[in-house]
C-alpha positions in Angstrom: -0.2 64.6 -82.0 0.5 62.1 -84.7 -2.7 60.2 -84.0 -4.7 63.5 -84.3 -3.0 64.2 -87.7 -3.4 60.7 -89.0 -7.1 60.5 -87.8 -8.4 63.1 -90.2 -6.5 61.6 -93.1 -7.9 58.1 -92.6 -11.6 59.1 -92.4 -11.2 61.2 -95.5 -9.7 58.3 -97.4 -12.5 56.0 -96.3 -15.1 58.6 -97.4 -13.4 59.1 -100.7 -13.0 55.3 -101.3 -16.5 54.4 -100.2 -18.6 57.5 -100.7 -21.5 55.8 -102.5 -22.1 52.5 -100.7 -24.5 53.0 -97.7 -22.9 50.0 -96.0 -19.6 51.9 -95.9 -21.3 54.6 -93.8 -22.0 52.0 -91.1 -18.6 50.4 -91.4 -16.5 53.7 -91.1 -17.8 54.3 -87.5 -16.4 50.9 -86.5 -13.1 51.5 -88.4 -12.9 55.0 -86.8 -13.1 53.5 -83.3 -10.3 51.0 -84.3 -8.2 53.5 -86.2 -8.9 56.4 -83.9 -8.9 54.9 -80.4 -8.7 58.5 -79.1 -11.9 58.3 -77.1 -11.6 54.6 -76.1 -7.9 54.9 -75.5 -8.4 57.8 -73.2 -10.8 55.7 -71.1 -9.3 52.2 -71.6 -5.6 53.2 -71.5 -5.8 55.0 -68.1 -7.6 52.1 -66.5 -5.4 49.1 -67.6 -2.1 50.8 -67.0 -3.1 51.8 -63.5 -4.4 48.3 -62.8 -1.2 46.8 -64.2 1.1 49.2 -62.5 -0.7 48.8 -59.1 -0.4 44.9 -59.1 3.2 45.1 -60.1 4.5 47.2 -57.2 2.7 44.9 -54.6 4.6 41.9 -56.1 7.9 43.7 -55.8 7.1 44.8 -52.2 6.1 41.3 -51.3 9.3 39.9 -52.7 11.3 42.6 -51.0 9.6 41.8 -47.7 10.4 38.1 -48.1 
C-alpha cells in the first residue's frame, strides 16, 4: 500500500521538476520502473523467492538425511 501511495507522488514530482525537457520524458519511464517496481516486482519477486525457497529446503533435507 505504501508503494502505491508513494508511486503517484514520485511521478508527479518528476513531471513538475522536468516538464519542459523532452529528454526527461524518456527518462521518467526508466525511473518509474526503478521507483515503481510494481509490475517487475510482481513478476521478478515471485520467481526468485520460489527458486531460492525451493533450493533451500532440499539442502536442509539432504543434511537431515545425512
